[in-house]
N, C-alpha and C positions, 0 to 999 in steps of 0.2 A: 579796721581797715577794708578801705572801699575795692568792692569788684572781687568773685569769685579766683582764688589762686586757683583752684583746681578743677577735674573734673569726680562728682561726686558722685557716677551711676548710679542703681535704682537706692531707695531708702527704702530705710527698716529701724521699724522700733519691737524687742522685745513687750511682752503682759508688765513687766516690772517695770518696765524704765515709764510705760505709757500710764501705769498705776498713780505713775510719784509725780508725774504731768498732771493726773486726771487732779489728784489728792491738794498737792501745790495749787494750779489755780497756772503755771506760770505756759508760754507755749513753745511750744518744742522749735518751729517756723526760727523763734531767738535765738535758740541755740544751734542753732542749722548754718544761720546765715554766719554767725560770728563763728564756729569752724571751715565756713568754706571761704570766712575773708581774712584765715590765716591768727586767728585771736583763736587762742589756744588754750585758755584761758587759765587754770589751777595747775600747770603742770610744773615740774624743774623748767630746771637752766638748761640743763643735759639734756631734757624732752622738747624747750625747746628747739637746740640748735638740731636734735635729731628730725622734728616735727618740719624742718626747716632748709633738712636734706634730701626727707624720702618728698614733699614736694617737688625740689628737680630734679629725682634721678627715680619718683615713682616705686617711693617703700611706702608698705603703711602708715599709716595719719592716725594718730591720739590725742583727740582734748578733752578735757576733766573738767566739769562746772558743776558748781550747788547749787541746788535747785533752791527757795525763798523758806521751804519749807525744810530748811539740811540734807536733801537725800543728794546726793552724789551723785553723778550721770557719769554717764564715760559718752563718747563722739567717735567710730573707727569708722576709719574710709579705705575699704583694701588695697596691696597693694597694684592692681588691675585697673582702679576705679571702675570697677564690678554694680558698687556697690556702697551704701555709707550706713552705716545700724548705731540706734542710738538705742544703749543698755547699761541697764546695774552693772557696779564692777563683781559682783557675787555674782553677773549670770554672764559671764565674760568663760 
């Protein structure tokens, strides 16, 4: 999807996520662009609908992606749009 659909706030990444990106060679920016553009990645239809509502109503937004190494990462933008964090699911 083209364009930024919501304000991300400040960007953060957990140590586990940073290590996963280092190990895979994937670029975190590619995934942030997808998240901000409304490509929610590997979430189910219910979560897709929730994310669309969240963009409009100002709730938390969650995307899920798999790196080329097979490691899953989440990107979460807080409801108040103060921050967006990349993390491993087990770090939540």
